[in-house]
FINUNU-146874 format. One record per residue: residue in one letter; x, z, y of N, C-alpha, C in turn; residue number from 1. Coordinates in pm, 1 decimal, m for minus. Each point is the difference from the previous one (the first is absolute). Layout:
> res|n_c1|n_c3|n_c2|ca_c1|ca_c3|ca_c2|c_c1|c_c3|c_c2|n
> a|X|Z|Y|X|Z|Y|X|Z|Y|NUM
...
***
This chain:
> res|n_c1|n_c3|n_c2|ca_c1|ca_c3|ca_c2|c_c1|c_c3|c_c2|n
> m|m2343.9|1167.2|m1104.8|m56.8|m84.9|104.5|m33.7|m137.3|m59.0|1
> s|m118.9|m48.5|29.5|m40.0|m130.4|m52.6|75.7|m111.1|72.0|2
> a|0.3|m117.7|m62.6|69.2|m114.6|60.3|m56.4|m34.4|137.5|3
> p|m132.9|m4.1|19.2|m52.0|m29.0|134.1|39.7|106.0|103.5|4
> e|1.3|127.1|m42.0|40.1|106.6|92.5|147.0|m14.4|39.3|5
> r|84.2|m31.5|m98.8|141.5|m17.4|30.0|21.9|m120.7|90.9|6
> a|m71.5|m108.8|m25.9|13.0|m117.9|85.2|m39.5|33.2|143.5|7
> g|m106.1|78.5|17.2|m42.5|39.0|133.7|101.1|88.3|69.8|8
> e|59.4|92.6|m75.8|102.2|87.1|56.6|120.6|m81.0|46.9|9
> l|45.2|m93.1|m82.0|114.0|m83.6|37.4|m32.8|m86.0|121.7|10
> a|m121.3|m52.4|6.5|m39.9|m82.5|114.2|2.8|80.4|129.2|11
> a|m50.5|124.0|m5.1|0.5|84.8|119.3|142.4|35.2|42.2|12
> n|84.6|33.2|m97.4|139.7|32.3|30.7|71.9|m120.4|59.6|13
> l|m27.6|m117.6|m54.7|63.9|m121.2|49.4|m41.6|m30.1|143.3|14
> t|m126.6|17.0|30.3|m48.2|m23.6|136.3|71.7|91.6|99.3|15
> a|9.7|128.2|m35.0|67.6|95.7|87.6|148.4|m33.4|14.0|16
> l|62.6|m39.6|m109.1|142.9|m32.0|2.6|26.7|m124.3|83.0|17
> r|m81.2|m101.5|m17.5|18.8|m121.8|79.4|m18.7|28.0|148.4|18
> a|m91.5|90.6|34.0|m18.5|36.1|140.1|125.7|65.7|55.4|19
> r|63.2|87.3|m78.9|125.4|63.2|43.0|109.6|m103.7|21.4|20
> i|13.2|m92.2|m94.3|104.3|m102.2|9.8|m23.2|m88.6|121.4|21
> d|m124.0|m43.6|18.7|m31.8|m87.4|113.7|26.1|71.2|131.8|22
> a|m40.5|126.6|10.5|20.3|74.4|123.5|148.6|19.0|29.1|23
> a|77.3|30.1|m103.7|143.7|19.3|19.0|66.9|m129.7|43.5|24
> a|m40.7|m110.6|m59.5|58.3|m128.9|38.2|m31.3|m32.9|145.7|25
> r|m124.4|18.2|38.2|m37.6|m30.4|138.9|72.2|91.5|98.3|26
> a|14.9|127.5|m36.6|71.0|93.2|87.3|145.6|m41.1|19.5|27
> a|55.5|m68.2|m99.0|139.0|m46.1|7.4|10.5|m139.7|59.4|28
> g|m112.3|m56.5|42.4|1.0|m134.2|55.9|19.1|m107.6|m104.3|29
> r|m43.2|28.8|m122.5|15.8|m94.3|m109.9|m136.4|m43.3|m51.7|30
> a|m2.3|m112.5|m66.8|m123.8|m46.2|m62.5|m19.7|74.9|m130.8|31
> p|m120.8|50.1|m27.1|m23.5|69.8|m126.9|38.0|m82.3|m122.2|32
> g|m13.5|m130.8|8.4|34.9|m85.7|m112.2|147.9|m3.0|m31.5|33
> d|82.8|55.3|89.0|144.1|4.3|m25.1|38.4|108.0|m101.1|34
> v|m95.0|88.5|m32.2|28.7|113.1|m89.1|m76.9|m17.8|m130.4|35
> t|71.9|0.3|m110.5|m61.4|m14.6|m131.9|m10.1|136.2|m68.0|36
> l|m119.2|30.5|m46.8|m21.3|122.0|m77.4|43.3|m23.1|m143.9|37
> v|91.2|84.2|m47.6|35.5|3.6|m142.0|m67.9|122.9|m58.7|38
> a|m100.1|m21.9|m82.3|m75.5|109.3|m60.8|80.4|54.5|m117.3|39
> v|50.6|121.2|13.4|86.7|56.6|m103.1|m88.5|62.4|m108.1|40
> s|m16.2|m76.8|m105.7|m98.5|31.4|m104.2|57.9|78.3|m116.1|41
> k|121.5|47.7|12.0|63.4|74.0|m109.7|m87.9|117.3|m42.3|42
> t|m13.6|16.6|m128.4|m78.7|102.4|m70.1|m150.3|m21.8|8.0|43
> f|m44.7|m100.4|73.0|m142.7|m29.7|5.2|m30.6|m118.2|m91.1|44
> p|m122.4|m8.7|m49.3|m31.5|m99.9|m102.9|m11.9|m141.7|55.6|45
> a|11.2|m95.1|m90.5|m14.5|m140.4|37.4|m137.6|m28.6|58.0|46
> t|m101.5|76.3|m38.8|m133.3|m21.1|56.8|m1.1|26.0|150.0|47
> d|80.1|96.3|48.4|10.6|21.9|144.9|59.9|m122.2|68.1|48
> v|102.8|m57.1|m61.1|60.0|m121.6|54.8|m102.9|m111.7|5.3|49
> a|m78.5|m14.3|m106.2|m102.2|m104.4|m3.2|m103.6|20.5|110.7|50
> h|m42.4|124.2|22.9|m93.6|28.3|109.8|59.2|m44.0|134.1|51
> l|126.2|32.6|22.8|62.7|m32.6|128.0|23.4|m149.7|14.8|52
> l|27.5|m68.1|m109.2|9.7|m145.7|5.8|m131.9|m60.0|48.9|53
> d|m110.7|54.2|m48.5|m131.1|m47.7|44.1|m22.9|26.6|148.2|54
> l|71.0|99.8|54.5|m13.3|34.7|141.8|102.6|m71.4|87.1|55
> g|78.9|m88.4|m60.2|92.8|m81.0|77.7|143.5|46.6|4.9|56
> v|32.0|110.5|m68.3|139.5|44.6|m6.9|72.9|m87.8|m101.2|57
> t|119.0|m44.9|35.2|74.0|m90.1|m89.7|134.3|55.5|m44.2|58
> d|51.1|102.6|68.9|135.7|48.5|m25.4|m5.1|142.2|m56.1|59
> f|66.0|19.2|m114.6|m4.1|128.9|m69.0|141.0|43.9|m36.9|60
> g|25.6|129.9|15.9|132.4|53.7|m26.4|1.4|92.9|m119.4|61
> e|104.0|m11.9|m80.4|21.9|86.7|m116.2|144.9|46.0|0.3|62
> n|25.6|114.2|m67.1|137.0|51.1|1.0|55.3|32.4|m137.5|63
> r|m77.2|m27.4|m106.1|50.2|20.4|m135.6|m28.4|m124.8|m81.1|64
> d|104.4|m49.6|m62.3|m10.4|m130.4|m65.5|m105.6|m4.1|m109.5|65
> q|m3.0|98.7|m87.4|m93.6|m4.8|m112.9|m144.4|m6.3|48.9|66
> e|m32.2|84.4|96.2|m135.5|m0.3|55.0|m29.1|m130.0|73.3|67
> a|95.7|m45.5|78.7|m21.3|m120.8|79.6|m21.2|m122.6|m88.4|68
> a|82.0|m15.4|m104.1|m13.9|m115.2|m88.8|m134.9|1.1|m69.1|69
> s|m42.3|118.1|m46.1|m129.0|12.4|m65.8|m113.9|m32.5|95.4|70
> k|9.3|51.3|122.0|m107.9|m21.0|96.9|m9.0|m146.3|42.8|71
> a|113.7|m64.2|17.8|m1.4|m141.7|35.4|m68.3|m82.7|m109.0|72
> a|26.6|33.7|m125.6|m64.1|m71.3|m110.7|m149.5|27.5|m2.6|73
> q|m40.0|125.0|25.9|m142.4|33.2|2.4|m72.4|m75.7|110.7|74
> i|61.8|m8.2|115.2|m65.0|m66.9|113.7|m17.2|m149.0|m25.5|75
> s|92.9|m59.6|m71.9|m15.6|m142.4|m31.5|m124.1|m25.1|m83.5|76
> r|m43.8|105.3|m74.0|m122.1|m12.8|m79.4|m123.4|46.6|77.1|77
> l|15.3|107.9|78.2|m114.5|56.8|70.8|m41.2|m82.5|121.7|78
> a|96.9|m61.4|65.6|m27.9|m70.4|125.5|64.7|m137.3|1.9|79
> p|m34.0|m84.5|m95.8|60.0|m134.0|m2.7|m38.1|m78.2|125.3|80
> g|94.4|m75.2|49.9|m27.2|m82.1|117.4|31.1|67.0|132.2|81
> h|18.5|131.9|0.3|35.2|70.2|123.3|148.9|m17.9|30.3|82
> l|30.1|m16.5|128.0|139.1|1.4|43.6|48.9|144.1|m1.2|83
> v|106.0|26.9|m74.1|58.6|134.1|m5.5|149.6|m12.2|22.1|84
> r|52.0|83.2|90.2|144.8|9.8|19.2|42.4|141.0|m39.0|85
> w|87.3|8.0|m100.1|48.0|129.1|m47.7|131.2|35.0|69.0|86
> h|4.0|120.3|57.8|118.6|50.7|68.5|57.6|113.7|m82.8|87
> f|126.3|m8.9|m35.3|64.1|112.7|m67.8|68.6|82.9|106.9|88
> v|m43.3|126.8|14.0|45.0|82.4|112.0|86.6|118.1|m42.2|89
> g|26.7|14.7|m129.2|78.4|113.5|m47.9|140.9|m39.6|m39.1|90
> q|76.6|99.8|m37.4|135.9|m24.4|m46.8|m3.5|m73.0|m134.0|91
> i|96.4|m88.0|m21.7|3.5|m82.6|m120.6|131.1|22.5|m73.7|92
> q|m10.6|38.0|m126.4|117.7|1.0|m85.3|32.7|m144.9|m35.7|93
> r|128.5|m28.2|m11.0|39.5|m138.6|m21.5|m59.3|m57.5|m127.9|94
> n|m19.8|83.2|m102.5|m55.0|m51.5|m125.2|m149.3|m31.4|9.0|95
> k|m62.9|34.2|113.1|m140.0|m34.4|23.1|m15.7|m124.3|86.5|96
> a|110.6|m55.0|45.3|m6.6|m111.9|93.7|m71.7|m121.3|m59.6|97
> r|25.4|m28.0|m126.9|m62.3|m117.4|m61.5|m151.8|14.4|m2.4|98
> s|m48.2|118.1|m34.9|m143.9|21.7|m2.7|m59.4|m8.5|139.6|99
> v|60.7|68.7|97.4|m52.0|m1.5|137.2|m5.3|m142.8|54.4|100
> a|102.5|m77.0|m28.4|4.7|m137.6|51.1|m105.0|m90.0|m62.7|101
> s|m60.9|44.9|m109.6|m99.8|m84.4|m66.6|m136.8|4.7|67.4|102
> y|m27.3|104.6|78.9|m132.7|11.1|62.7|5.8|28.3|149.8|103
> a|105.6|63.7|49.3|5.1|35.4|142.0|20.8|m124.7|85.4|104
> d|m63.2|0.1|115.0|21.4|m105.6|98.9|96.7|45.9|108.4|105
> v|m4.5|129.8|30.4|84.7|58.8|103.4|61.6|127.3|m56.6|106
> v|131.1|15.1|14.9|67.9|123.4|m40.0|53.2|65.6|126.5|107
> h|m49.2|121.3|29.1|33.9|69.0|123.8|125.2|85.5|m11.5|108
> s|53.9|16.2|m118.3|99.3|105.0|m24.4|134.3|m51.3|m49.0|109
> v|46.1|m112.0|54.2|132.3|m51.7|m37.8|103.5|77.5|80.7|110
> d|79.6|81.3|m68.7|92.7|87.6|71.4|142.9|m6.5|m52.0|111
> r|28.0|m96.9|m87.3|136.6|m14.9|m49.2|18.3|m140.7|m55.1|112
> v|125.6|m43.0|1.8|35.3|m135.2|m43.4|m39.6|m23.3|m145.5|113
> e|25.6|97.7|m86.7|m27.5|m18.1|m142.8|m148.8|m24.9|m25.6|114
> l|m84.7|69.2|74.0|m144.0|m20.7|m16.3|m40.6|m136.6|51.2|115
> a|52.8|m41.2|113.4|m30.6|m133.2|52.5|38.5|m107.2|m101.1|116
> d|116.6|14.5|m59.4|45.5|m98.7|m98.2|m92.7|m3.4|m121.5|117
> a|m39.5|118.5|m48.8|m86.0|5.6|m118.6|m137.4|m59.8|28.3|118
> l|m57.2|32.2|113.9|m130.1|m56.9|35.8|9.6|m151.0|19.1|119
> g|105.4|m43.3|65.6|16.6|m143.0|23.2|14.1|m78.0|m129.6|120
> r|81.3|50.3|m92.8|16.1|m67.8|m128.6|m133.0|m7.0|m74.5|121
> a|m72.4|111.8|m0.8|m126.4|4.8|m73.0|m102.7|m94.6|61.1|122
> a|m8.0|m3.7|131.5|m95.7|m89.0|65.5|37.1|m145.7|m23.0|123
> a|127.1|m32.5|16.6|44.0|m139.0|m15.2|m21.0|m49.5|m142.6|124
> r|13.2|88.5|m96.5|m16.3|m37.5|m140.5|m140.3|m54.1|m27.8|125
> t|m97.2|50.0|74.6|m138.6|m43.8|m21.2|m50.6|m90.1|112.2|126
> g|90.6|m44.1|86.4|m38.0|m90.7|107.0|m73.5|65.9|114.8|127
> r|12.3|133.4|11.9|m66.9|71.6|107.8|99.7|29.2|112.4|128
> r|m54.4|34.0|116.2|82.6|43.1|112.9|m69.5|119.2|65.0|129
> l|67.2|112.3|3.0|m58.4|122.8|50.2|37.7|23.7|145.6|130
> d|m94.6|48.7|79.4|33.2|51.3|132.1|68.2|134.9|m19.0|131
> a|115.4|17.2|58.1|78.3|122.3|m17.7|24.2|66.0|134.7|132
> l|m34.4|128.3|8.3|25.2|79.3|119.6|114.1|96.2|m28.2|133
> v|90.4|11.8|94.6|109.9|94.8|m11.2|m52.1|138.2|37.9|134
> q|6.9|94.7|m94.0|m44.4|136.2|29.8|111.4|75.9|69.6|135
> v|m35.2|61.9|111.8|95.6|75.1|81.2|m26.1|148.8|m16.1|136
> n|105.2|78.4|m15.3|m10.9|145.9|m6.0|7.7|54.4|142.3|137
> l|m115.5|39.4|53.7|m3.5|56.2|135.0|21.2|151.1|m0.1|138
> d|m5.4|64.0|m116.8|17.8|145.3|m5.3|137.8|42.0|49.0|139
> e|98.8|m85.5|m22.0|135.7|38.4|38.8|14.4|9.7|151.8|140
> l|m94.6|m55.1|74.2|9.3|5.6|144.7|m14.7|142.6|52.0|141
> d|m69.2|86.1|m77.5|m7.3|139.9|40.8|78.1|90.1|m95.8|142
> g|94.9|m63.0|m72.5|87.8|75.9|m87.0|m59.5|38.1|m133.1|143
> r|m114.5|m60.5|m35.3|m66.4|35.4|m126.0|2.2|m120.4|m92.2|144
> g|93.7|m4.9|m90.6|3.5|m109.1|m95.5|m101.7|15.9|m110.1|145
> p|12.2|103.4|m84.1|m96.0|19.5|m108.4|m129.8|60.1|51.1|146
> d|m105.0|m12.1|m79.2|m126.5|61.6|37.4|1.1|147.7|m38.2|147
> a|m113.9|66.9|21.4|m5.2|144.5|m19.4|28.1|40.0|m144.6|148
> a|m24.2|m91.2|m92.6|24.6|30.1|m141.4|142.5|m33.6|m40.8|149
> g|78.2|m49.8|97.4|138.6|m32.7|m28.6|18.4|m138.7|m58.8|150
> e|m102.8|m82.9|3.8|9.5|m133.3|m56.4|m0.5|m102.7|112.4|151
> a|89.4|m95.6|m7.6|6.6|m104.0|101.0|m126.7|m83.7|m2.7|152
> r|m49.7|m35.2|118.4|m121.1|m82.7|8.3|34.6|m147.9|1.7|153
> g|125.9|m32.7|m5.5|39.6|m139.0|m0.9|24.8|m51.4|139.9|154
> g|63.4|m115.7|6.6|26.7|m61.7|128.7|148.2|m10.8|27.8|155
> v|36.3|m110.1|62.7|138.2|m22.3|39.1|24.5|68.4|134.6|156
> r|120.9|41.9|24.1|32.2|62.1|128.2|m11.8|m103.3|111.1|157
> p|m42.0|42.8|118.3|m19.7|m96.0|108.8|119.5|m90.1|27.1|158
> r|120.5|54.1|m9.0|117.4|m82.1|30.2|23.6|m111.1|m102.5|159
> n|m66.1|10.1|m117.2|20.3|m100.7|m104.4|m117.4|m96.0|m14.2|160
> v|m98.1|10.8|89.3|m120.9|m81.5|m12.6|30.4|m149.0|9.7|161
> v|75.7|m41.2|98.8|24.6|m142.8|19.8|77.1|m58.6|m117.7|162
> a|98.7|72.4|m51.4|77.5|m51.3|m113.8|m89.7|m21.7|m121.0|163
> l|m90.0|94.5|m27.2|m90.9|m18.1|m113.0|m97.2|m112.7|28.0|164
> a|m46.8|m11.1|122.0|m91.1|m109.2|35.4|66.2|m135.6|m22.3|165
> e|125.9|m11.0|34.5|72.1|m126.1|m21.7|7.2|m31.8|m148.8|166
> h|21.8|102.1|m81.4|6.7|m22.7|m144.4|m135.8|m43.5|m54.3|167
> v|m105.6|66.1|43.1|m134.6|m38.1|m45.0|m31.0|m143.4|39.9|168
> a|33.7|m35.5|122.6|m29.8|m134.8|49.4|71.1|m107.4|m82.0|169
> a|113.6|35.5|m58.4|78.2|m96.3|m77.8|m33.7|3.0|m148.6|170
> t|m94.3|83.9|m40.0|m30.8|17.3|m142.1|m112.6|m92.7|m43.4|171
> t|27.9|m85.6|m96.4|m101.7|m89.0|m55.6|m112.9|82.9|m60.9|172
> g|m122.2|m40.4|26.5|m115.9|72.2|m51.8|m59.3|100.0|97.0|173
> l|71.8|24.7|110.2|m48.8|92.4|101.4|m9.9|m68.9|135.3|174
> r|m93.7|47.7|81.2|m6.4|m39.3|140.2|9.1|126.1|83.6|175
> l|99.6|6.9|85.8|11.6|115.2|88.7|m119.8|1.3|93.5|176
> a|m79.5|107.7|m8.7|m124.9|3.6|76.8|2.8|100.5|113.9|177
> g|88.5|101.5|m4.6|3.2|98.9|106.2|52.3|132.6|m48.6|178
> v|m54.6|108.7|55.3|49.2|134.4|m29.2|m116.0|93.4|m32.2|179
> m|32.5|108.9|m68.0|m98.8|104.1|m32.1|65.9|135.3|15.3|180
> a|m80.4|99.1|38.4|48.8|137.8|2.2|m116.1|95.7|m16.4|181
> l|32.1|117.3|m53.2|m91.8|113.2|m3.8|22.1|83.2|125.5|182
> g|m106.8|58.3|52.3|16.6|91.4|111.4|89.8|114.5|m39.9|183
> p|81.2|50.6|92.0|95.9|105.6|m35.2|m71.2|129.8|m34.8|184
> l|59.2|75.1|m90.2|m54.9|128.8|m40.2|22.9|102.4|110.5|185
> g|m107.5|48.0|59.2|12.1|103.4|100.5|56.5|m45.7|132.6|186
> g|24.4|m130.2|15.2|55.8|m51.1|124.0|m105.1|m68.5|85.5|187
> d|43.4|m56.9|109.2|m88.1|m69.5|93.4|m19.9|m142.8|m47.4|188
> p|m121.0|m37.3|m46.7|m18.7|m136.9|m47.3|18.3|m102.8|110.3|189
> g|m32.5|36.4|124.5|16.3|m94.8|109.7|145.1|m41.2|17.4|190
> a|90.4|97.3|1.5|141.5|m30.8|16.0|52.4|m80.9|m117.8|191
> a|m44.9|36.8|m120.7|45.8|m70.7|m119.7|m50.2|m144.4|m1.0|192
> f|m127.2|m19.9|31.1|m53.9|m135.9|m2.9|54.9|m85.1|114.7|193
> a|35.0|63.3|111.4|66.5|m73.5|106.7|136.0|m49.8|m48.3|194
> r|71.1|84.6|m74.1|129.3|m39.8|m56.9|m18.4|m112.4|m100.9|195
> l|m105.9|8.4|m79.6|m27.1|m106.1|m97.2|m24.7|m132.8|70.5|196
> a|m69.2|2.4|112.4|m25.8|m122.7|75.0|130.2|m64.7|46.5|197
> v|96.7|82.4|39.6|130.6|m53.3|40.1|71.0|m62.2|m120.0|198
> l|m4.4|68.0|m113.6|62.2|m54.3|m120.4|m67.5|m129.8|m42.6|199
> a|m131.5|m8.6|19.6|m72.8|m122.5|m34.5|49.9|m118.0|81.9|200
> e|37.5|25.4|124.2|55.3|m108.2|82.7|128.0|m53.8|m62.0|201
> g|83.4|88.5|m51.3|122.7|m44.0|m65.0|m26.7|m84.1|m122.6|202
> v|m103.1|36.1|m76.6|m35.9|m77.6|m118.7|m53.4|m137.2|39.0|203
> r|m71.8|m8.4|109.9|m46.7|m131.4|47.2|116.2|m87.4|43.3|204
> g|112.8|62.2|31.3|119.4|m78.1|29.1|56.9|m65.9|m124.8|205
> v|m31.1|54.6|m115.8|41.4|m59.7|m127.1|m94.6|m112.3|m39.2|206
> a|m130.2|24.3|16.6|m102.2|m101.4|m31.7|m111.3|14.7|102.3|207
> a|m21.5|m102.3|79.1|m94.1|9.6|111.7|m141.7|29.5|m44.9|208
> d|m33.7|m39.1|m122.8|m137.1|23.0|m47.1|m15.7|131.9|m75.6|209
> a|102.5|84.2|2.1|m8.1|130.8|m66.6|m61.5|100.3|96.9|210
> v|m128.4|m17.6|27.7|m65.6|73.7|108.6|m78.6|120.9|m48.1|211
> a|m8.8|22.6|m130.5|m81.7|109.3|m50.9|65.4|135.6|27.1|212
> i|m83.2|94.3|44.7|40.6|139.1|13.7|m104.7|82.6|m73.2|213
> s|40.3|58.2|m110.9|m89.9|82.3|m81.5|24.9|145.8|34.2|214
> a|m96.1|60.0|70.1|16.5|138.5|44.9|m137.0|57.8|29.2|215
> g|m12.5|129.3|m20.2|m125.2|66.8|31.8|m90.4|14.8|m120.1|216
> m|m53.0|122.9|m14.2|m94.6|29.4|m105.9|m121.2|68.3|63.2|217
> s|m78.9|69.3|m79.3|m125.6|54.8|51.7|19.4|84.9|125.2|218
> a|103.7|83.9|2.2|15.8|96.7|108.4|67.6|m56.1|123.9|219
> d|80.9|m104.8|m15.4|80.9|m44.7|113.5|m11.5|m150.0|26.7|220
> l|m106.9|m62.9|m46.8|m9.8|m145.0|15.4|m8.9|m41.9|146.3|221
> e|m65.7|80.7|85.8|m8.9|m36.7|141.2|138.2|m5.7|65.2|222
> t|83.5|98.1|m32.0|135.9|2.1|53.9|78.4|m120.8|m47.8|223
> a|m13.4|m32.6|m128.2|72.2|m114.2|m55.7|m44.3|m130.5|65.3|224
> i|m129.5|m17.3|16.7|m50.8|m122.2|62.9|49.8|m10.2|144.0|225
> g|7.5|114.6|67.4|52.0|0.4|136.1|144.0|m45.4|9.2|226
> h|72.8|8.3|m112.2|140.5|m42.6|m3.0|19.1|m128.2|m81.4|227
> g|m108.2|m75.3|m17.0|14.9|m134.5|m54.2|m29.8|m19.6|m146.0|228
> a|m52.7|100.7|m70.7|m28.5|m17.3|m142.8|m95.0|m117.0|m22.4|229
> t|32.4|m81.3|m98.9|m87.6|m110.6|m38.8|m71.2|29.0|m131.7|230
> y|54.9|92.0|m79.6|m66.6|50.5|m119.8|m16.6|151.1|16.3|231
> v|m120.3|51.3|m22.7|m18.3|144.4|m12.9|m46.4|27.5|m141.9|232
> r|61.4|100.2|m63.7|m23.1|30.2|m140.9|m89.4|124.2|m8.8|233
> v|m127.0|m19.5|m29.9|m96.4|109.3|11.6|m65.8|29.3|m134.2|234
> g|5.6|126.3|m39.4|m65.1|43.6|m122.5|m113.1|96.7|26.8|235
> a|33.8|122.6|41.6|m99.2|107.3|10.5|m114.0|m32.0|95.1|236
> a|28.9|m58.6|115.3|m106.1|m28.1|97.0|m98.5|m103.4|m51.7|237
> l|38.9|m75.3|m100.2|m87.5|m103.3|m55.2|m64.4|44.8|m130.8|238
> f|80.4|51.0|m91.7|m50.0|34.2|m133.4|m48.6|144.2|m11.2|239
> g|41.8|85.9|92.9|m33.0|140.9|m12.2|112.5|75.4|m67.8|240
> d|m29.0|121.9|m44.0|102.3|81.9|m64.3|57.3|m71.8|m121.1|241
> r|130.6|8.3|m12.0|70.2|m69.5|m107.8|m46.5|53.3|m136.2|242
> a|m49.3|m89.0|m83.2|m47.1|39.7|m132.7|114.8|m1.5|m99.4|243
> l|m15.1|71.8|m107.7|99.8|m4.1|m106.1|m5.6|m134.9|m69.6|244
> m|116.8|m56.6|m23.9|5.2|m129.8|m65.2|m71.2|0.0|m134.8|245
> s|14.3|109.8|m73.3|m58.2|5.6|m134.2|m151.9|m6.5|4.1|246
> d|m59.6|34.9|114.7|m145.0|m4.3|11.7|m53.2|m140.9|22.1|247
> h|89.7|m88.9|44.2|m48.0|m129.5|45.1|63.4|m120.5|m66.8|248
> v|121.7|14.3|m45.9|70.2|m115.6|m54.2|20.7|21.7|m148.5|249
> r|m60.4|m83.9|m78.5|7.3|15.1|m144.8|89.0|m109.1|m61.1|250
***
């Protein structure tokens, strides 16, 4: 596909996606501007990010450090002068915290004290301050901790959310920004996101400005917005079928 064809495809997808987000917000009695689209660009090339920057998208999500660091560096060359906010939305090994803290603006997946400490130290060392969201494991609400492959998707248990939020709020280099969750595997996203909204209230009791709720992806963003999501993390509905990383990221 040529660059102009790809730019046109992304523009059409973005128009349709923004219409969905706006309609869902209005149906929930909310202003469309209250919901930020995080374009999950993992496995797609930096040129796609540059096209979307030209279309007014400013927030991009990645879930693997090596790819994200490379793409952030490419974008600084491809699209100088554009406002870009990088969101790290995947699980983070503690030994990757220093790298993630060097380019990410928002980390959605803080799910343990050790990770919060590592990110905070790394950010403070370079004079940065990261927005940190406490990731909640909603799968346990229907008795499903691990995913179908037997691997944990990450997230703190609901009963421990406030304690972790208090730790994040007290960590130099971090700003407690809110909560994040993945829709439950095979469960009712409405019930899960309603529970997340309740947990978000508890986090706002720790820090009044920790108002972010990161929930909802291509298939369930309307449900998430109906339950207060302020960030929706969308990949497939915007970029199309997930491409192999090796095809796009060199």
